[in-house]
C-alpha positions as CSV (number, residue, x, y, z in Angstrom):
1,X,32.3,8.3,4.6
2,X,29.7,11.1,4.5
3,X,29.7,11.5,0.7
4,X,27.4,10.0,-1.9
5,X,26.5,10.4,-5.5
6,X,28.2,10.2,-8.9
7,X,27.5,12.9,-11.4
8,X,26.1,15.0,-8.4
9,X,28.0,14.5,-5.1
10,X,26.8,15.5,-1.7
11,X,29.2,15.7,1.3
12,X,27.7,16.2,4.8
13,X,29.7,17.7,7.7
14,X,29.2,18.5,11.3
15,X,28.0,16.8,14.5
16,X,24.8,17.1,16.6
17,X,26.4,19.7,19.0
18,X,29.0,21.3,16.7
19,X,28.6,25.0,16.0
20,X,27.2,24.4,12.6
21,X,26.2,21.5,10.3
22,X,26.1,21.6,6.6
23,X,27.0,20.1,3.2
24,X,28.8,20.7,0.0
25,X,27.1,19.8,-3.3
26,X,29.5,19.3,-6.2
27,X,28.5,19.7,-9.9
28,X,25.0,21.1,-9.3
29,X,24.1,22.6,-12.8
30,X,24.1,26.3,-13.3
31,X,21.0,28.4,-14.0
32,X,18.5,27.2,-11.4
33,X,16.7,30.2,-9.8
34,X,16.5,29.2,-6.2
35,X,13.1,29.7,-4.5
36,X,14.0,30.6,-1.0
37,X,10.5,30.4,0.3
38,X,10.1,26.9,-1.0
39,X,13.4,25.9,0.5
40,X,12.3,27.3,3.9
41,X,8.9,25.5,3.7
42,X,10.7,22.2,2.9
43,X,13.0,22.6,5.9
44,X,10.0,23.4,8.2
45,X,8.6,19.9,7.5
46,X,11.7,18.3,9.1
47,X,12.1,20.9,12.0
48,X,11.8,19.8,15.6
49,X,9.1,21.0,18.1
50,X,6.1,20.5,15.7
51,X,3.8,18.8,18.3
52,X,3.5,16.4,21.2
53,X,4.8,13.6,18.9
54,X,8.2,15.4,18.2
55,X,11.3,16.4,20.2
56,X,11.1,19.7,22.1
57,X,14.6,20.7,20.8
58,X,14.1,24.1,19.2
59,X,16.1,24.7,16.0
60,X,15.0,27.3,13.4
61,X,17.1,25.5,10.7
62,X,17.7,28.6,8.7
63,X,19.8,27.6,5.6
64,X,22.7,29.8,4.8
65,X,23.8,29.5,1.2
66,X,27.6,30.3,1.3
67,X,28.7,29.6,-2.2
68,X,27.5,28.4,-5.6
69,X,24.6,30.9,-5.7
70,X,24.9,34.2,-7.6
71,X,23.8,37.6,-6.3
72,X,20.7,37.2,-8.4
73,X,19.9,33.9,-6.6
74,X,20.8,31.5,-9.4
75,X,23.1,28.5,-9.2
76,X,26.4,29.2,-10.8
77,X,27.8,25.7,-11.5
78,X,30.4,26.2,-8.6
79,X,30.1,23.9,-5.6
80,X,27.2,24.8,-3.4
81,X,28.1,25.1,0.3
82,X,25.3,25.5,2.8
83,X,25.3,25.8,6.5
84,X,22.8,25.5,9.4
85,X,23.6,26.7,12.9
86,X,23.1,24.6,16.0
87,X,21.5,26.9,18.5
88,X,19.8,24.7,21.1
89,X,22.3,22.1,22.3
90,X,22.3,20.7,25.8
91,X,25.6,18.7,26.3
92,X,24.8,18.3,30.0
93,X,22.2,15.7,29.0
94,X,25.0,13.5,27.9
95,X,27.9,14.2,30.2
96,X,26.4,12.1,33.0
97,X,26.5,9.0,30.8
98,X,30.3,8.8,30.8
99,X,31.4,5.8,28.9
100,X,28.1,3.9,29.0
101,X,26.9,3.2,25.4
102,X,23.2,3.6,24.8
103,X,21.5,0.5,23.4
104,X,20.7,0.6,19.7
105,X,22.9,3.7,19.2
106,X,26.3,3.9,17.5
107,X,28.1,4.7,20.8
108,X,29.8,1.4,21.2
109,X,30.9,1.0,17.6
110,X,32.1,4.6,17.5
111,X,34.2,4.0,20.7
112,X,35.7,0.8,19.1
113,X,36.5,2.8,15.9
114,X,37.9,6.0,17.4
115,X,38.3,5.4,21.2
116,X,37.8,8.3,23.5
117,X,38.2,10.8,20.7
118,X,34.7,10.4,19.2
119,X,32.1,13.1,19.9
120,X,29.4,11.4,22.0
121,X,27.3,14.5,22.6
122,X,24.0,14.1,20.9
123,X,25.4,11.1,19.0
124,X,28.0,13.3,17.2
125,X,28.2,12.6,13.5
126,X,25.7,9.7,13.8
127,X,22.9,12.0,14.9
128,X,19.7,12.5,13.0
129,X,20.5,16.2,13.3
130,X,22.7,15.8,10.2
131,X,19.6,15.1,8.1
132,X,18.9,18.8,8.2
133,X,21.6,19.8,5.6
134,X,20.7,16.6,3.7
135,X,17.1,17.9,3.5
136,X,18.3,21.3,2.4
137,X,20.3,19.8,-0.5
138,X,17.3,17.6,-1.5
139,X,15.0,20.7,-1.5
140,X,17.3,22.3,-4.1
141,X,17.3,19.0,-6.1
142,X,13.4,19.0,-5.9
143,X,13.3,22.4,-7.5
144,X,15.7,21.3,-10.3
145,X,13.6,18.2,-10.9
146,X,10.3,20.2,-10.9
147,X,11.6,22.2,-13.8
148,X,11.9,18.9,-15.7
149,X,8.5,17.5,-14.9
150,X,9.6,15.2,-12.1
151,X,7.8,15.4,-8.7
152,X,8.7,13.5,-5.5
153,X,6.4,13.1,-2.5
154,X,6.3,11.0,0.6
155,X,4.0,10.1,3.4
156,X,3.8,8.0,6.6
157,X,2.6,4.6,5.3
158,X,2.5,3.1,8.8
159,X,3.3,3.9,12.5
160,X,2.9,1.4,15.4
161,X,0.9,-0.9,13.1
162,X,-1.5,1.8,12.0
163,X,-1.7,2.1,8.2
164,X,-2.3,5.1,6.1
165,X,-3.9,5.0,2.6
166,X,-1.2,3.9,0.0
167,X,-0.2,6.0,-2.9
168,X,-2.3,5.1,-6.0
169,X,0.9,4.2,-7.9
170,X,0.7,0.5,-8.5
171,X,-2.2,0.8,-10.9
172,X,-1.7,3.0,-14.0
173,X,-5.2,3.6,-15.4
174,X,-6.4,7.2,-15.7
175,X,-8.5,7.3,-12.5
176,X,-5.4,6.0,-10.5
177,X,-3.1,8.6,-12.1
178,X,-5.6,11.4,-11.3
179,X,-5.9,10.0,-7.7
180,X,-2.2,9.9,-7.3
181,X,-1.8,13.6,-8.4
182,X,-4.5,14.6,-5.8
183,X,-2.8,12.6,-3.1
184,X,0.6,14.2,-3.8
185,X,-1.0,17.7,-3.8
186,X,-2.9,17.1,-0.6
187,X,0.3,16.4,1.4
188,X,1.4,20.1,1.0
189,X,-1.4,21.2,3.3
190,X,-0.9,18.5,6.0
191,X,0.5,19.3,9.4
192,X,1.1,15.5,9.9
193,X,2.4,13.7,6.8
194,X,-0.4,11.2,6.1
195,X,-3.0,10.9,3.3
196,X,-5.8,10.0,5.7
197,X,-6.8,12.3,8.6
198,X,-8.1,9.3,10.5
199,X,-4.7,7.6,10.3
200,X,-3.0,10.8,11.4
201,X,-5.1,11.0,14.6
202,X,-4.6,7.4,15.4
203,X,-0.8,7.5,14.7
204,X,-0.3,10.6,16.9
205,X,-2.3,8.9,19.7
206,X,-0.1,5.8,19.5
207,X,3.1,7.9,19.5
208,X,2.0,9.9,22.6
209,X,0.9,6.7,24.3
210,X,4.4,5.2,23.9
211,X,6.0,8.5,25.0
212,X,4.0,8.5,28.2
213,X,5.3,5.1,29.0
214,X,8.9,6.2,28.3
215,X,9.0,4.2,25.1
216,X,9.0,4.8,21.4
217,X,7.6,3.4,18.1
218,X,8.8,2.9,14.5
219,X,7.2,3.4,11.2
220,X,7.2,3.0,7.4
221,X,7.6,5.8,4.9
222,X,6.4,5.5,1.3
223,X,8.0,7.7,-1.4
224,X,6.7,8.1,-4.9
225,X,8.2,10.0,-7.9
226,X,6.2,10.8,-11.1
227,X,7.5,12.1,-14.4
228,X,10.6,10.0,-14.1
229,X,11.9,9.3,-17.6
230,X,12.5,5.7,-18.7
231,X,16.1,4.6,-19.3
232,X,17.8,6.0,-16.2
233,X,20.2,3.7,-14.4
234,X,22.5,0.8,-15.2
235,X,22.4,-3.0,-14.8
236,X,23.7,-4.7,-11.7
237,X,25.9,-2.6,-9.4
238,X,24.8,0.8,-10.7
239,X,21.1,0.0,-10.8
240,X,18.5,2.5,-9.7
241,X,17.5,0.4,-6.7
242,X,21.2,0.1,-5.6
243,X,21.8,3.9,-5.8
244,X,18.5,4.9,-4.0
245,X,18.9,2.2,-1.3
246,X,22.5,3.1,-0.6
247,X,21.6,6.7,-0.1
248,X,18.5,6.0,2.0
249,X,20.5,3.7,4.3
250,X,22.5,6.8,5.1
251,X,19.5,8.2,7.0
252,X,19.9,7.2,10.7
253,X,17.4,4.6,11.9
254,X,16.5,3.2,8.4
255,X,16.6,-0.6,8.6
256,X,14.9,-1.7,5.4
257,X,14.1,-0.6,1.9
258,X,11.8,-2.1,-0.7
259,X,10.6,-1.1,-4.2
260,X,7.2,-1.6,-5.8
261,X,5.4,-4.7,-4.4
262,X,8.6,-5.3,-2.4
263,X,8.4,-8.2,0.1
264,X,4.8,-8.7,-0.9
265,X,6.1,-10.1,-4.2
266,X,7.5,-13.1,-2.4
267,X,3.9,-14.1,-1.6
268,X,2.5,-13.5,-5.1
269,X,2.5,-15.7,-8.2
270,X,4.2,-14.6,-11.4
271,X,0.8,-14.2,-13.1
272,X,-0.1,-11.7,-10.3
273,X,3.2,-9.9,-10.0
274,X,4.2,-9.6,-13.6
275,X,3.4,-6.1,-15.1
276,X,1.8,-6.7,-18.6
277,X,2.6,-4.3,-21.4
278,X,0.1,-2.2,-23.3
279,X,0.1,0.6,-25.9
280,X,-0.4,4.1,-24.7
281,X,-1.9,7.1,-26.6
282,X,1.4,7.6,-28.5
283,X,1.4,3.9,-29.6
284,X,4.4,3.1,-27.3
285,X,4.7,0.0,-25.2
286,X,4.3,0.8,-21.5
287,X,3.6,-1.2,-18.3
288,X,-0.1,-1.8,-17.7
289,X,0.5,-1.8,-13.9
290,X,3.4,-1.1,-11.6
291,X,4.3,-3.9,-9.1
292,X,7.9,-3.4,-10.3
293,X,7.8,0.1,-8.8
294,X,9.0,1.8,-11.9
295,X,12.3,-0.1,-12.2
296,X,13.3,-3.3,-14.1
297,X,16.8,-4.6,-14.4
298,X,18.1,-1.6,-12.5
299,X,16.7,0.8,-15.1
300,X,13.6,3.1,-14.9
301,X,10.5,2.0,-16.9
302,X,8.8,5.5,-17.0
303,X,6.1,4.4,-14.5
304,X,6.0,6.1,-11.1
305,X,8.9,5.1,-8.9
306,X,7.7,3.6,-5.6
307,X,10.0,3.0,-2.6
308,X,9.3,2.3,1.0
309,X,11.7,2.4,4.0
310,X,11.3,1.0,7.5
311,X,12.4,3.3,10.3
312,X,13.2,1.6,13.6
313,X,11.8,2.9,17.0
314,X,13.7,5.8,18.5
315,X,16.7,4.3,20.3
316,X,16.7,7.0,23.0
317,X,14.0,6.1,25.5
318,X,13.6,7.0,29.2
319,X,12.9,3.4,30.3
320,X,15.9,1.9,32.2
321,X,18.1,-0.2,29.9
322,X,20.9,-2.7,30.4
323,X,24.4,-1.6,29.3
324,X,28.1,-1.8,30.2
325,X,30.4,0.9,31.7
326,X,33.4,0.8,29.3
327,X,35.7,2.4,31.9
328,X,35.0,0.0,34.7
329,X,33.8,-2.9,32.5
330,X,30.8,-3.5,34.8
331,X,27.2,-4.1,33.8
332,X,25.0,-1.1,34.7
333,X,21.5,0.2,34.2
334,X,21.2,3.3,32.0
335,X,18.5,5.9,31.8
336,X,18.8,8.1,28.8
337,X,18.0,11.8,29.4
338,X,17.5,14.6,26.9
339,X,14.9,15.6,24.3
340,X,14.1,12.9,21.8
341,X,11.3,12.1,19.3
342,X,9.2,9.2,20.5
343,X,8.8,8.4,16.8
344,X,11.4,9.4,14.3
345,X,9.4,8.5,11.2
346,X,7.2,11.7,10.9
347,X,10.1,14.0,10.7
348,X,12.0,11.6,8.5
349,X,9.4,11.8,5.7
350,X,10.8,15.0,4.1
351,X,14.3,13.5,4.6
352,X,13.4,10.4,2.6
353,X,11.8,12.6,0.0
354,X,15.0,14.8,-0.2
355,X,17.3,11.8,-0.5
356,X,15.3,10.3,-3.3
357,X,15.2,13.7,-5.1
358,X,19.0,13.9,-4.9
359,X,19.5,10.4,-6.3
360,X,17.0,11.0,-9.2
361,X,18.7,14.2,-10.1
362,X,22.1,12.4,-10.0
363,X,20.7,9.7,-12.3
364,X,19.4,12.3,-14.8
365,X,22.8,14.0,-14.7
366,X,24.5,10.6,-15.2
367,X,22.5,10.1,-18.3
368,X,23.5,13.5,-19.6
369,X,27.1,12.7,-19.0
370,X,26.8,9.4,-20.8
371,X,25.0,10.9,-23.8
372,X,27.8,13.5,-24.1
373,X,30.3,10.7,-24.5
374,X,28.5,8.7,-27.0
375,X,29.8,9.0,-30.6
376,X,28.0,11.3,-33.0
């Protein structure tokens, strides 16, 4: 199922080598004046061919807005359909593989699910290529959120064991809030999505080193959202963590998601992890720090939302790997050809940001729906 969301629903369609890929966004509110330049800039952050650390596949990723946008450039309330053309496919890179599933790809499970009918070229519907329309949808959601004071940003927290500076979002004093704003603003001018230039250089060196050996590396992405109102979400099955994690796991190669202190909390004492409450300038009770990551009981606290996701090493590597020929049922050695990112994580940064923006917008619209049903 390629659809997620509740009050705002996003359905992605297409395959890696189909003529087009795209998505349909249902129930996007009317009245947003779409900033085409901002949309294009957001898409450029995910585009291939950005450097030696990325795939050489060349796709412009121009977004065609087919419906839901008026002639004046505003959302109309009708479903938004958007399309991106696939212009640089090379199916010959996959034809030689026959029925030999690539390790750590979805080839084998897709064959078991659909037999010979599944589209194996470029990974078909399992390809990271489908994150392009997802990113476009999230770019629109980011514009809608910005009009309501909510900002979402992401960076590479780690690649190949090399760590970037963390977002200053777990401490909530004034210097930390100012530092966080500066960090989020600085990412707009970065060619490589880190807060530290030193970390950027070391990460790129590690990625290129793995690529020269025919190998790949993974990474960790940290996302932060500020201006998120308290009270979003529901307990248990419809909690904020549930909805964000479910959507993030739709990004190919994501293998883990954590919020706030995350797994670090398991190594802390309650006296360390608990976020004490304090009174703010408006004499309201607010968290004094933010190891909860802006969520308690499945509901937002009003503090910055913090989420991190683990991205596995790129499965397509040029080193010989062990596999099985599903036609002859013989064990074989496989060498994957084609153009692949030696590290997926850098280009997945705007995708993670986009997905979180979509879920936050959905959560805000859910609250709007719930309020409209409450008795006067």
